[in-house]
N, C-alpha and C positions, 0 to 999 in steps of 0.2 A: 362594567368597566370599559372605558373607551379603548378602541383598537389603536395601536401605535403603528403608523406607517413609516417605513424605512426608506430613506432616499437612496438613489443609485450610488452616490458617492459616500463612502463610509465616514468621511470627514464631516459630513453634515448630519450625522445621527445625533439626536438630542440626548442630553445627559440622562433623562429618565429611561430612555431605551437601553443605554449602556448598563444602567443599574439592573434592569430586567434581564439582560443577557449575562449578568454576573461577570462582567469583564470591563476593563478600562480600555480606552483607545490605545494606550501603550501596549497592553497585553494583546489586543487584537492585532496590532501592527507587528509585534514580535511573532505571533502565531502565523500570520500571513507570510512573513519573510521566511520562516522556517519551512513552511509548506512549499513556497516557490522554489527554495533551494533544493528540497527533496525532488520536486518535479523536474528540475533542471538536470538532475543526475539520473533520472529514471530512463530506461530504454524506451525507444519508440516502438509502436506496433510494427511488427515485421522484422525487428532487430533480432539477431541471434541471442539466445538466452545465455547468461553467464554460466560457466561450469560450476557445479556444486556436487557435493557428496551427501549421501544419507544412508541410514541403516535400514536394511530390509527387515520386514516383520513376517512372522508366520501368519497363516490365515486367521488365527485366533488373536493376533495382535501382539504376540510375545516377541521380544527382541531376539535376533539371531546372531548378532555380532558381525554379520557380513555387511560390508560397506559396498555401495555402488555409486558411480558418478555418472552424471549426464553424458559426458563425453565418451566414457567407456561403454555405456549401455547402448547408445544410439550411434556409435561410430559407423555401423553398417546401414544406417538409414538412407545412405546414398543421396543426401541432399533433400530428401522428402521432409515435409513438416512433421513435427512431433508435438502432440498435445500434452501439456502438463496440467494435471488436475490436483489441486491441493485442497484438503478439507479435514474436518475433524468430525469424527463419528462417536464422540463420547456422550 
């Protein structure tokens, strides 16, 4: 099967390539617009994190009912950076 090369400008992508990507130019343009809008609203590196609350868990992962917020937990950080690590261990 011949390799399809994609031009730098998405408007020049041939119809057979769109079919292979399972997307129409209109769908791509909508997806691209949505992504650019999300990126526009995203904080920049170095910006303060927005405040949020979450529930504390026990070491075994059970719910405690105790809520904690970023602003209350790290109010005493004295302007020092705080690392936030999110993950799933399931």
